[in-house]
TIRO-58426 format. One record per residue: residue number from 0; residue in three letters; x, y, z of N, C-alpha, C in turn. Coordinates in nm, 2 decimals, always signed. Layout:
N
<pt num="NUM" residu="ALA" n_xx="X" n_yy="Y" n_zz="Z" ca_xx="X" ca_yy="Y" ca_zz="Z" c_xx="X" c_yy="Y" c_zz="Z"/>
...
REM end
This chain:
110
<pt num="0" residu="MET" n_xx="+21.43" n_yy="+15.39" n_zz="+0.02" ca_xx="+21.52" ca_yy="+15.40" ca_zz="+0.13" c_xx="+21.61" c_yy="+15.28" c_zz="+0.14"/>
<pt num="1" residu="SER" n_xx="+21.54" n_yy="+15.16" n_zz="+0.14" ca_xx="+21.62" ca_yy="+15.03" ca_zz="+0.16" c_xx="+21.71" c_yy="+15.01" c_zz="+0.04"/>
<pt num="2" residu="GLU" n_xx="+21.68" n_yy="+15.05" n_zz="-0.08" ca_xx="+21.76" ca_yy="+15.03" ca_zz="-0.19" c_xx="+21.89" c_yy="+15.11" c_zz="-0.17"/>
<pt num="3" residu="SER" n_xx="+21.89" n_yy="+15.23" n_zz="-0.12" ca_xx="+22.01" ca_yy="+15.30" ca_zz="-0.10" c_xx="+22.10" c_yy="+15.24" c_zz="+0.00"/>
<pt num="4" residu="LYS" n_xx="+22.04" n_yy="+15.17" n_zz="+0.11" ca_xx="+22.11" ca_yy="+15.10" ca_zz="+0.21" c_xx="+22.18" c_yy="+14.98" c_zz="+0.15"/>
<pt num="5" residu="LEU" n_xx="+22.11" n_yy="+14.91" n_zz="+0.06" ca_xx="+22.17" ca_yy="+14.79" ca_zz="-0.01" c_xx="+22.29" c_yy="+14.83" c_zz="-0.09"/>
<pt num="6" residu="LEU" n_xx="+22.27" n_yy="+14.94" n_zz="-0.17" ca_xx="+22.38" ca_yy="+14.98" ca_zz="-0.26" c_xx="+22.50" c_yy="+15.03" c_zz="-0.17"/>
<pt num="7" residu="LYS" n_xx="+22.47" n_yy="+15.10" n_zz="-0.07" ca_xx="+22.58" ca_yy="+15.15" ca_zz="+0.02" c_xx="+22.65" c_yy="+15.03" c_zz="+0.08"/>
<pt num="8" residu="SER" n_xx="+22.57" n_yy="+14.93" n_zz="+0.13" ca_xx="+22.63" ca_yy="+14.82" ca_zz="+0.20" c_xx="+22.72" c_yy="+14.74" c_zz="+0.10"/>
<pt num="9" residu="MET" n_xx="+22.67" n_yy="+14.73" n_zz="-0.02" ca_xx="+22.75" ca_yy="+14.65" ca_zz="-0.13" c_xx="+22.88" c_yy="+14.72" c_zz="-0.15"/>
<pt num="10" residu="VAL" n_xx="+22.88" n_yy="+14.86" n_zz="-0.16" ca_xx="+23.00" ca_yy="+14.93" ca_zz="-0.19" c_xx="+23.10" c_yy="+14.92" c_zz="-0.07"/>
<pt num="11" residu="VAL" n_xx="+23.04" n_yy="+14.93" n_zz="+0.05" ca_xx="+23.13" ca_yy="+14.92" ca_zz="+0.17" c_xx="+23.19" c_yy="+14.78" c_zz="+0.18"/>
<pt num="12" residu="GLY" n_xx="+23.11" n_yy="+14.68" n_zz="+0.15" ca_xx="+23.16" ca_yy="+14.54" ca_zz="+0.15" c_xx="+23.27" c_yy="+14.52" c_zz="+0.04"/>
<pt num="13" residu="ALA" n_xx="+23.25" n_yy="+14.58" n_zz="-0.08" ca_xx="+23.35" ca_yy="+14.56" ca_zz="-0.18" c_xx="+23.48" c_yy="+14.63" c_zz="-0.14"/>
<pt num="14" residu="VAL" n_xx="+23.47" n_yy="+14.75" n_zz="-0.09" ca_xx="+23.59" ca_yy="+14.83" ca_zz="-0.04" c_xx="+23.66" c_yy="+14.75" c_zz="+0.07"/>
<pt num="15" residu="ALA" n_xx="+23.58" n_yy="+14.70" n_zz="+0.16" ca_xx="+23.64" ca_yy="+14.62" ca_zz="+0.27" c_xx="+23.71" c_yy="+14.50" c_zz="+0.22"/>
<pt num="16" residu="GLY" n_xx="+23.65" n_yy="+14.43" n_zz="+0.13" ca_xx="+23.72" ca_yy="+14.31" ca_zz="+0.07" c_xx="+23.84" c_yy="+14.35" c_zz="+0.00"/>
<pt num="17" residu="ALA" n_xx="+23.84" n_yy="+14.46" n_zz="-0.08" ca_xx="+23.96" ca_yy="+14.50" ca_zz="-0.15" c_xx="+24.07" c_yy="+14.53" c_zz="-0.05"/>
<pt num="18" residu="VAL" n_xx="+24.04" n_yy="+14.60" n_zz="+0.06" ca_xx="+24.14" ca_yy="+14.64" ca_zz="+0.16" c_xx="+24.20" c_yy="+14.52" c_zz="+0.22"/>
<pt num="19" residu="ILE" n_xx="+24.11" n_yy="+14.43" n_zz="+0.26" ca_xx="+24.16" ca_yy="+14.30" ca_zz="+0.33" c_xx="+24.25" c_yy="+14.22" c_zz="+0.23"/>
<pt num="20" residu="SER" n_xx="+24.21" n_yy="+14.22" n_zz="+0.11" ca_xx="+24.29" ca_yy="+14.14" ca_zz="+0.01" c_xx="+24.43" c_yy="+14.20" c_zz="-0.01"/>
<pt num="21" residu="MET" n_xx="+24.44" n_yy="+14.33" n_zz="+0.01" ca_xx="+24.57" ca_yy="+14.40" ca_zz="-0.01" c_xx="+24.68" c_yy="+14.36" c_zz="+0.10"/>
<pt num="22" residu="PHE" n_xx="+24.63" n_yy="+14.29" n_zz="+0.21" ca_xx="+24.73" ca_yy="+14.25" ca_zz="+0.31" c_xx="+24.82" c_yy="+14.14" c_zz="+0.26"/>
<pt num="23" residu="ASP" n_xx="+24.77" n_yy="+14.06" n_zz="+0.16" ca_xx="+24.85" ca_yy="+13.96" ca_zz="+0.09" c_xx="+24.95" c_yy="+14.03" c_zz="+0.00"/>
<pt num="24" residu="ARG" n_xx="+25.08" n_yy="+14.00" n_zz="+0.01" ca_xx="+25.18" ca_yy="+14.07" ca_zz="-0.06" c_xx="+25.17" c_yy="+14.04" c_zz="-0.21"/>
<pt num="25" residu="LYS" n_xx="+25.15" n_yy="+13.91" n_zz="-0.25" ca_xx="+25.14" ca_yy="+13.88" ca_zz="-0.39" c_xx="+25.02" c_yy="+13.95" c_zz="-0.46"/>
<pt num="26" residu="THR" n_xx="+24.91" n_yy="+13.95" n_zz="-0.39" ca_xx="+24.79" ca_yy="+14.02" ca_zz="-0.44" c_xx="+24.82" c_yy="+14.17" c_zz="-0.46"/>
<pt num="27" residu="ARG" n_xx="+24.89" n_yy="+14.23" n_zz="-0.36" ca_xx="+24.92" ca_yy="+14.37" ca_zz="-0.36" c_xx="+25.01" c_yy="+14.40" c_zz="-0.48"/>
<pt num="28" residu="GLU" n_xx="+25.12" n_yy="+14.32" n_zz="-0.50" ca_xx="+25.21" ca_yy="+14.34" ca_zz="-0.61" c_xx="+25.14" c_yy="+14.32" c_zz="-0.75"/>
<pt num="29" residu="HIS" n_xx="+25.05" n_yy="+14.22" n_zz="-0.75" ca_xx="+24.98" ca_yy="+14.20" ca_zz="-0.88" c_xx="+24.89" c_yy="+14.32" c_zz="-0.91"/>
<pt num="30" residu="ALA" n_xx="+24.82" n_yy="+14.37" n_zz="-0.81" ca_xx="+24.73" ca_yy="+14.49" ca_zz="-0.82" c_xx="+24.81" c_yy="+14.61" c_zz="-0.87"/>
<pt num="31" residu="ILE" n_xx="+24.93" n_yy="+14.63" n_zz="-0.81" ca_xx="+25.01" ca_yy="+14.74" ca_zz="-0.85" c_xx="+25.06" c_yy="+14.73" c_zz="-0.99"/>
<pt num="32" residu="GLU" n_xx="+25.10" n_yy="+14.61" n_zz="-1.03" ca_xx="+25.15" ca_yy="+14.58" ca_zz="-1.16" c_xx="+25.04" c_yy="+14.61" c_zz="-1.26"/>
<pt num="33" residu="THR" n_xx="+24.92" n_yy="+14.55" n_zz="-1.23" ca_xx="+24.81" ca_yy="+14.57" ca_zz="-1.33" c_xx="+24.77" c_yy="+14.72" c_zz="-1.34"/>
<pt num="34" residu="THR" n_xx="+24.77" n_yy="+14.79" n_zz="-1.23" ca_xx="+24.74" ca_yy="+14.93" ca_zz="-1.23" c_xx="+24.83" c_yy="+15.01" c_zz="-1.32"/>
<pt num="35" residu="LYS" n_xx="+24.96" n_yy="+14.97" n_zz="-1.31" ca_xx="+25.06" ca_yy="+15.04" ca_zz="-1.39" c_xx="+25.04" c_yy="+15.01" c_zz="-1.54"/>
<pt num="36" residu="LYS" n_xx="+25.01" n_yy="+14.89" n_zz="-1.57" ca_xx="+24.98" ca_yy="+14.85" ca_zz="-1.71" c_xx="+24.86" c_yy="+14.93" c_zz="-1.76"/>
<pt num="37" residu="VAL" n_xx="+24.76" n_yy="+14.94" n_zz="-1.68" ca_xx="+24.64" ca_yy="+15.01" ca_zz="-1.73" c_xx="+24.67" c_yy="+15.15" c_zz="-1.74"/>
<pt num="38" residu="LYS" n_xx="+24.74" n_yy="+15.21" n_zz="-1.65" ca_xx="+24.78" ca_yy="+15.35" ca_zz="-1.66" c_xx="+24.86" c_yy="+15.38" c_zz="-1.78"/>
<pt num="39" residu="SER" n_xx="+24.96" n_yy="+15.30" n_zz="-1.81" ca_xx="+25.04" ca_yy="+15.32" ca_zz="-1.93" c_xx="+24.96" c_yy="+15.31" c_zz="-2.06"/>
<pt num="40" residu="THR" n_xx="+24.86" n_yy="+15.21" n_zz="-2.06" ca_xx="+24.78" ca_yy="+15.20" ca_zz="-2.18" c_xx="+24.69" c_yy="+15.32" c_zz="-2.20"/>
<pt num="41" residu="PHE" n_xx="+24.63" n_yy="+15.37" n_zz="-2.09" ca_xx="+24.55" ca_yy="+15.49" ca_zz="-2.10" c_xx="+24.63" c_yy="+15.61" c_zz="-2.15"/>
<pt num="42" residu="VAL" n_xx="+24.75" n_yy="+15.63" n_zz="-2.09" ca_xx="+24.84" ca_yy="+15.74" ca_zz="-2.13" c_xx="+24.87" c_yy="+15.72" c_zz="-2.28"/>
<pt num="43" residu="TYR" n_xx="+24.91" n_yy="+15.60" n_zz="-2.32" ca_xx="+24.95" ca_yy="+15.58" ca_zz="-2.46" c_xx="+24.83" c_yy="+15.62" c_zz="-2.56"/>
<pt num="44" residu="TYR" n_xx="+24.71" n_yy="+15.57" n_zz="-2.53" ca_xx="+24.60" ca_yy="+15.60" ca_zz="-2.62" c_xx="+24.55" c_yy="+15.74" c_zz="-2.60"/>
<pt num="45" residu="ALA" n_xx="+24.57" n_yy="+15.80" n_zz="-2.49" ca_xx="+24.54" ca_yy="+15.95" ca_zz="-2.48" c_xx="+24.63" c_yy="+16.03" c_zz="-2.57"/>
<pt num="46" residu="LYS" n_xx="+24.75" n_yy="+15.98" n_zz="-2.59" ca_xx="+24.84" ca_yy="+16.06" ca_zz="-2.68" c_xx="+24.82" c_yy="+16.01" c_zz="-2.83"/>
<pt num="47" residu="ASN" n_xx="+24.77" n_yy="+15.89" n_zz="-2.85" ca_xx="+24.75" ca_yy="+15.84" ca_zz="-2.99" c_xx="+24.61" c_yy="+15.80" c_zz="-3.01"/>
<pt num="48" residu="ARG" n_xx="+24.52" n_yy="+15.90" n_zz="-3.01" ca_xx="+24.38" ca_yy="+15.88" ca_zz="-3.03" c_xx="+24.34" c_yy="+15.82" c_zz="-3.16"/>
<pt num="49" residu="GLU" n_xx="+24.42" n_yy="+15.85" n_zz="-3.27" ca_xx="+24.38" ca_yy="+15.79" ca_zz="-3.40" c_xx="+24.40" c_yy="+15.64" c_zz="-3.39"/>
<pt num="50" residu="GLU" n_xx="+24.51" n_yy="+15.60" n_zz="-3.33" ca_xx="+24.53" ca_yy="+15.45" ca_zz="-3.32" c_xx="+24.42" c_yy="+15.39" c_zz="-3.23"/>
<pt num="51" residu="LEU" n_xx="+24.38" n_yy="+15.45" n_zz="-3.13" ca_xx="+24.26" ca_yy="+15.40" ca_zz="-3.05" c_xx="+24.14" c_yy="+15.39" c_zz="-3.13"/>
<pt num="52" residu="GLN" n_xx="+24.11" n_yy="+15.49" n_zz="-3.21" ca_xx="+24.00" ca_yy="+15.49" ca_zz="-3.30" c_xx="+24.00" c_yy="+15.38" c_zz="-3.40"/>
<pt num="53" residu="GLN" n_xx="+24.12" n_yy="+15.36" n_zz="-3.46" ca_xx="+24.14" ca_yy="+15.25" ca_zz="-3.55" c_xx="+24.12" c_yy="+15.11" c_zz="-3.49"/>
<pt num="54" residu="LEU" n_xx="+24.17" n_yy="+15.10" n_zz="-3.36" ca_xx="+24.16" ca_yy="+14.98" ca_zz="-3.29" c_xx="+24.01" c_yy="+14.95" c_zz="-3.26"/>
<pt num="55" residu="ILE" n_xx="+23.94" n_yy="+15.05" n_zz="-3.22" ca_xx="+23.79" ca_yy="+15.03" ca_zz="-3.19" c_xx="+23.72" c_yy="+15.00" c_zz="-3.32"/>
<pt num="56" residu="GLU" n_xx="+23.75" n_yy="+15.06" n_zz="-3.43" ca_xx="+23.69" ca_yy="+15.03" ca_zz="-3.56" c_xx="+23.71" c_yy="+14.89" c_zz="-3.60"/>
<pt num="57" residu="ARG" n_xx="+23.84" n_yy="+14.84" n_zz="-3.58" ca_xx="+23.87" ca_yy="+14.70" ca_zz="-3.61" c_xx="+23.79" c_yy="+14.60" c_zz="-3.53"/>
<pt num="58" residu="LYS" n_xx="+23.78" n_yy="+14.63" n_zz="-3.40" ca_xx="+23.71" ca_yy="+14.55" ca_zz="-3.31" c_xx="+23.56" c_yy="+14.54" c_zz="-3.35"/>
<pt num="59" residu="VAL" n_xx="+23.50" n_yy="+14.66" n_zz="-3.38" ca_xx="+23.36" ca_yy="+14.66" ca_zz="-3.42" c_xx="+23.34" c_yy="+14.58" c_zz="-3.55"/>
<pt num="60" residu="GLU" n_xx="+23.43" n_yy="+14.60" n_zz="-3.65" ca_xx="+23.42" ca_yy="+14.52" ca_zz="-3.77" c_xx="+23.43" c_yy="+14.37" c_zz="-3.74"/>
<pt num="61" residu="GLU" n_xx="+23.52" n_yy="+14.33" n_zz="-3.65" ca_xx="+23.54" ca_yy="+14.19" ca_zz="-3.62" c_xx="+23.41" c_yy="+14.14" c_zz="-3.55"/>
<pt num="62" residu="ALA" n_xx="+23.35" n_yy="+14.22" n_zz="-3.47" ca_xx="+23.22" ca_yy="+14.18" ca_zz="-3.40" c_xx="+23.11" c_yy="+14.17" c_zz="-3.50"/>
<pt num="63" residu="GLN" n_xx="+23.11" n_yy="+14.26" n_zz="-3.60" ca_xx="+23.01" ca_yy="+14.25" ca_zz="-3.70" c_xx="+23.02" c_yy="+14.12" c_zz="-3.79"/>
<pt num="64" residu="GLU" n_xx="+23.15" n_yy="+14.09" n_zz="-3.82" ca_xx="+23.18" ca_yy="+13.97" ca_zz="-3.90" c_xx="+23.14" c_yy="+13.85" c_zz="-3.82"/>
<pt num="65" residu="LEU" n_xx="+23.17" n_yy="+13.85" n_zz="-3.69" ca_xx="+23.13" ca_yy="+13.73" ca_zz="-3.61" c_xx="+22.98" c_yy="+13.72" c_zz="-3.60"/>
<pt num="66" residu="TYR" n_xx="+22.91" n_yy="+13.83" n_zz="-3.59" ca_xx="+22.76" ca_yy="+13.83" ca_zz="-3.59" c_xx="+22.71" c_yy="+13.77" c_zz="-3.72"/>
<pt num="67" residu="VAL" n_xx="+22.76" n_yy="+13.81" n_zz="-3.83" ca_xx="+22.72" ca_yy="+13.76" ca_zz="-3.96" c_xx="+22.74" c_yy="+13.61" c_zz="-3.97"/>
<pt num="68" residu="ASP" n_xx="+22.86" n_yy="+13.57" n_zz="-3.93" ca_xx="+22.90" ca_yy="+13.42" ca_zz="-3.93" c_xx="+22.80" c_yy="+13.34" c_zz="-3.84"/>
<pt num="69" residu="LEU" n_xx="+22.78" n_yy="+13.39" n_zz="-3.72" ca_xx="+22.69" ca_yy="+13.32" ca_zz="-3.63" c_xx="+22.55" c_yy="+13.32" c_zz="-3.68"/>
<pt num="70" residu="SER" n_xx="+22.51" n_yy="+13.43" n_zz="-3.74" ca_xx="+22.37" ca_yy="+13.43" ca_zz="-3.80" c_xx="+22.36" c_yy="+13.32" c_zz="-3.91"/>
<pt num="71" residu="GLY" n_xx="+22.46" n_yy="+13.31" n_zz="-4.00" ca_xx="+22.46" ca_yy="+13.21" ca_zz="-4.10" c_xx="+22.46" c_yy="+13.07" c_zz="-4.04"/>
<pt num="72" residu="ASN" n_xx="+22.54" n_yy="+13.05" n_zz="-3.94" ca_xx="+22.55" ca_yy="+12.92" ca_zz="-3.88" c_xx="+22.41" c_yy="+12.88" c_zz="-3.81"/>
<pt num="73" residu="ILE" n_xx="+22.35" n_yy="+12.98" n_zz="-3.75" ca_xx="+22.22" ca_yy="+12.96" ca_zz="-3.68" c_xx="+22.12" c_yy="+12.92" c_zz="-3.78"/>
<pt num="74" residu="ASN" n_xx="+22.12" n_yy="+13.00" n_zz="-3.90" ca_xx="+22.02" ca_yy="+12.97" ca_zz="-4.00" c_xx="+22.04" c_yy="+12.83" c_zz="-4.06"/>
<pt num="75" residu="THR" n_xx="+22.17" n_yy="+12.79" n_zz="-4.07" ca_xx="+22.20" ca_yy="+12.65" ca_zz="-4.12" c_xx="+22.15" c_yy="+12.55" c_zz="-4.02"/>
<pt num="76" residu="ILE" n_xx="+22.17" n_yy="+12.57" n_zz="-3.89" ca_xx="+22.13" ca_yy="+12.48" ca_zz="-3.79" c_xx="+21.97" c_yy="+12.46" c_zz="-3.79"/>
<pt num="77" residu="VAL" n_xx="+21.91" n_yy="+12.58" n_zz="-3.80" ca_xx="+21.76" ca_yy="+12.58" ca_zz="-3.80" c_xx="+21.71" c_yy="+12.50" c_zz="-3.92"/>
<pt num="78" residu="SER" n_xx="+21.77" n_yy="+12.52" n_zz="-4.04" ca_xx="+21.73" ca_yy="+12.45" ca_zz="-4.16" c_xx="+21.75" c_yy="+12.30" c_zz="-4.14"/>
<pt num="79" residu="LYS" n_xx="+21.86" n_yy="+12.26" n_zz="-4.08" ca_xx="+21.89" ca_yy="+12.12" ca_zz="-4.06" c_xx="+21.79" c_yy="+12.06" c_zz="-3.96"/>
<pt num="80" residu="LEU" n_xx="+21.76" n_yy="+12.13" n_zz="-3.86" ca_xx="+21.66" ca_yy="+12.09" ca_zz="-3.76" c_xx="+21.52" c_yy="+12.07" c_zz="-3.83"/>
<pt num="81" residu="ASN" n_xx="+21.48" n_yy="+12.16" n_zz="-3.92" ca_xx="+21.36" ca_yy="+12.14" ca_zz="-3.99" c_xx="+21.36" c_yy="+12.02" c_zz="-4.08"/>
<pt num="82" residu="GLU" n_xx="+21.47" n_yy="+11.99" n_zz="-4.14" ca_xx="+21.49" ca_yy="+11.87" ca_zz="-4.22" c_xx="+21.47" c_yy="+11.74" c_zz="-4.13"/>
<pt num="83" residu="VAL" n_xx="+21.53" n_yy="+11.75" n_zz="-4.01" ca_xx="+21.52" ca_yy="+11.64" ca_zz="-3.92" c_xx="+21.38" c_yy="+11.62" c_zz="-3.87"/>
<pt num="84" residu="LYS" n_xx="+21.31" n_yy="+11.72" n_zz="-3.86" ca_xx="+21.17" ca_yy="+11.71" ca_zz="-3.81" c_xx="+21.08" c_yy="+11.64" c_zz="-3.92"/>
<pt num="85" residu="GLU" n_xx="+21.12" n_yy="+11.66" n_zz="-4.05" ca_xx="+21.05" ca_yy="+11.59" ca_zz="-4.16" c_xx="+21.08" c_yy="+11.44" c_zz="-4.17"/>
<pt num="86" residu="ILE" n_xx="+21.18" n_yy="+11.40" n_zz="-4.11" ca_xx="+21.22" ca_yy="+11.26" ca_zz="-4.13" c_xx="+21.11" c_yy="+11.16" c_zz="-4.08"/>
<pt num="87" residu="PRO" n_xx="+21.05" n_yy="+11.18" n_zz="-3.96" ca_xx="+20.94" ca_yy="+11.09" ca_zz="-3.93" c_xx="+20.83" c_yy="+11.08" c_zz="-4.03"/>
<pt num="88" residu="ASN" n_xx="+20.79" n_yy="+11.20" n_zz="-4.09" ca_xx="+20.69" ca_yy="+11.20" ca_zz="-4.19" c_xx="+20.73" c_yy="+11.12" c_zz="-4.31"/>
<pt num="89" residu="THR" n_xx="+20.85" n_yy="+11.13" n_zz="-4.35" ca_xx="+20.91" ca_yy="+11.06" ca_zz="-4.47" c_xx="+20.91" c_yy="+10.91" c_zz="-4.44"/>
<pt num="90" residu="VAL" n_xx="+20.95" n_yy="+10.87" n_zz="-4.32" ca_xx="+20.96" ca_yy="+10.73" ca_zz="-4.29" c_xx="+20.82" c_yy="+10.68" c_zz="-4.28"/>
<pt num="91" residu="GLN" n_xx="+20.72" n_yy="+10.75" n_zz="-4.23" ca_xx="+20.59" ca_yy="+10.70" ca_zz="-4.22" c_xx="+20.53" c_yy="+10.68" c_zz="-4.36"/>
<pt num="92" residu="SER" n_xx="+20.56" n_yy="+10.78" n_zz="-4.45" ca_xx="+20.52" ca_yy="+10.77" ca_zz="-4.59" c_xx="+20.58" c_yy="+10.64" c_zz="-4.65"/>
<pt num="93" residu="ILE" n_xx="+20.70" n_yy="+10.61" n_zz="-4.63" ca_xx="+20.77" ca_yy="+10.49" ca_zz="-4.69" c_xx="+20.70" c_yy="+10.37" c_zz="-4.63"/>
<pt num="94" residu="VAL" n_xx="+20.68" n_yy="+10.37" n_zz="-4.50" ca_xx="+20.61" ca_yy="+10.25" ca_zz="-4.44" c_xx="+20.47" c_yy="+10.23" c_zz="-4.50"/>
<pt num="95" residu="ASN" n_xx="+20.40" n_yy="+10.33" n_zz="-4.52" ca_xx="+20.26" ca_yy="+10.32" ca_zz="-4.58" c_xx="+20.27" c_yy="+10.27" c_zz="-4.72"/>
<pt num="96" residu="ASP" n_xx="+20.36" n_yy="+10.33" n_zz="-4.80" ca_xx="+20.38" ca_yy="+10.28" ca_zz="-4.94" c_xx="+20.42" c_yy="+10.13" c_zz="-4.94"/>
<pt num="97" residu="THR" n_xx="+20.51" n_yy="+10.09" n_zz="-4.85" ca_xx="+20.55" ca_yy="+9.95" ca_zz="-4.85" c_xx="+20.43" c_yy="+9.86" c_zz="-4.81"/>
<pt num="98" residu="LYS" n_xx="+20.35" n_yy="+9.91" n_zz="-4.71" ca_xx="+20.23" ca_yy="+9.83" ca_zz="-4.67" c_xx="+20.14" c_yy="+9.81" c_zz="-4.79"/>
<pt num="99" residu="LYS" n_xx="+20.12" n_yy="+9.92" n_zz="-4.87" ca_xx="+20.03" ca_yy="+9.91" ca_zz="-4.99" c_xx="+20.09" c_yy="+9.81" c_zz="-5.09"/>
<pt num="100" residu="VAL" n_xx="+20.22" n_yy="+9.82" n_zz="-5.11" ca_xx="+20.28" ca_yy="+9.73" ca_zz="-5.21" c_xx="+20.26" c_yy="+9.59" c_zz="-5.17"/>
<pt num="101" residu="ILE" n_xx="+20.29" n_yy="+9.56" n_zz="-5.04" ca_xx="+20.29" ca_yy="+9.42" ca_zz="-4.99" c_xx="+20.14" c_yy="+9.37" c_zz="-4.99"/>
<pt num="102" residu="SER" n_xx="+20.05" n_yy="+9.46" n_zz="-4.95" ca_xx="+19.91" ca_yy="+9.42" ca_zz="-4.95" c_xx="+19.86" c_yy="+9.39" c_zz="-5.10"/>
<pt num="103" residu="ASN" n_xx="+19.90" n_yy="+9.48" n_zz="-5.19" ca_xx="+19.86" ca_yy="+9.46" ca_zz="-5.33" c_xx="+19.92" c_yy="+9.33" c_zz="-5.39"/>
<pt num="104" residu="SER" n_xx="+20.05" n_yy="+9.31" n_zz="-5.36" ca_xx="+20.11" ca_yy="+9.19" ca_zz="-5.41" c_xx="+20.05" c_yy="+9.06" c_zz="-5.35"/>
<pt num="105" residu="SER" n_xx="+20.01" n_yy="+9.07" n_zz="-5.22" ca_xx="+19.95" ca_yy="+8.95" ca_zz="-5.16" c_xx="+19.81" c_yy="+8.93" c_zz="-5.21"/>
<pt num="106" residu="LYS" n_xx="+19.74" n_yy="+9.03" n_zz="-5.25" ca_xx="+19.61" ca_yy="+9.02" ca_zz="-5.31" c_xx="+19.62" c_yy="+8.96" c_zz="-5.45"/>
<pt num="107" residu="LYS" n_xx="+19.72" n_yy="+9.00" n_zz="-5.52" ca_xx="+19.74" ca_yy="+8.94" ca_zz="-5.66" c_xx="+19.77" c_yy="+8.79" c_zz="-5.65"/>
<pt num="108" residu="GLU" n_xx="+19.85" n_yy="+8.75" n_zz="-5.55" ca_xx="+19.89" ca_yy="+8.61" ca_zz="-5.54" c_xx="+19.77" c_yy="+8.53" c_zz="-5.50"/>
<pt num="109" residu="SER" n_xx="+19.67" n_yy="+8.58" n_zz="-5.43" ca_xx="+19.56" ca_yy="+8.51" ca_zz="-5.38" c_xx="+19.46" c_yy="+8.47" c_zz="-5.49"/>
REM end
């Protein structure tokens, strides 16, 4: 029951905000202009459905290409992070090897 009141209150608030904002002349003109553009776009694509279908297919292909590119980039970043994680182990190994060489050379000198 309270959920329906919340939804109704949100809708009423949104409508009230829209009505109040229409008192501003620039806002009203912008809303009318935008509505006309949207209407003409809908009418155009309603008459040219093949073009709309081609547009949607192009956008889907672009999204798929973007996904593939991002996946490749993410894999590269993960790979580089794994390499960076190995740096401390490599440095520790070099330090240990250096200690051994120094200690062996100091033993030989003694």
